[in-house]
N, C-alpha and C positions, 0 to 999 in steps of 0.2 A: 538439513539446513546448516548454513554457515553462519559464523559470527556468534558472539555470546548471547546477544538479545534473542536472536532467532532460535538458537539451539535451546536456550533456557525456556523460551515459550513453548517450543515443541515438546520438550521433556515434561513440562508441567501439564500440558494438554494431554499427553499420553498417560501420565500418572494420576491425574485428578481431573478428568474431563468434565465432571459435573460441577466443579467449583466455579463460582462466578468470576469471570475475567474482567468484566466491566458492567457498568450500569449506564444505559443510554435511554434518555427520556422516560425514566421510570421502569424500564425493562431490563432485567438481568440477563446478560449473555454469558453463557458458560464457556470455559476454555474449549470444550469439545465443539461447540457451535462456532466459536471464533476460528478454531482450527479448520473447520469446513470452509469458512469464508476465505481463509488464507490459501487453502488448496485451490479454490476456484480462482482467486486472484493470481496465484502462481501459474495456473494453466493459461489464464488469459494473457499474462505477460509473455509466457513462452510462445504462445500462438501468434503474437504480434510480430515476431521476428525482429525485435529491436536490436540494434548493434550493442555488443557487449562493452565496447570501449567508450560509450557515451552515457552520461547520466540520464535518468528518466525524470521528466518534469511532471509533477503531480499537481493538478489544480483541483482541489477537492474541499468540500465543506466537511466539517468535523462529523464523523459518523463511524459506526463499526466497520463499514466497508472500506473507508479510508485507512483505518488502523490495519485492517487485513492487508490492504495493498502495500502499506509501508512494511509490514512484517514479511510479505512476499518478496519485496525488493531486498530487504535485509537477508532473507533466506537464500536468495540467488546471488548475493554478494554484489548487487547492483548499487551504484551510487544514485542518489536521487535528490531532487530539489523540490522543496515543498513551500512555495511562497504563499503569502496571504492571498486569499481569494478576493480581498478588498482592493488589490492593486488594479489600477487602470489597465485596459487591454494593451495600450501601447507600451506601458512600463513593463508589463508581463512579457510581451513579445521581445522587448529589448533584453530583458533578463535571461529569458530562455535562449535567445540567440547568442548572447555573450557566453553562456555556459555550454553551448552546443548540445542541448538536451534533445533526447527523443521524448516528445511530450504526448500526453493524453489526459483526458478528463476522467474523473471517478464519479460515477453516478450511483444511485442506490443499489444497482445490481452489478453490472460489470463495466470495466473501463473500455473506452473506445479511443481510437487514434484521433487526435485533433489536427 
């Protein structure tokens, strides 16, 4: 993993996998479990064949999967744009167009190309 946030997370997940990383809707998610989500998001990103020179646009509700996707982007050294999901579709389209993003949505399981 590249970058201080991604590498610090990976190190902590390796050294203390059972420690709680976050609490989501009353459920504790360990660093080890979050690391598994990050690995899955990392593989999904790699499999999409997105251009390296363009930011990734993430339209996601707050969730552990969204956090994992952000950590995967950071780990790959990918720039990303994370706008509010409350934005109107035309505003979001204009924002993503201006930023020349490769975009996709984050669902509860895996991201898909939008």
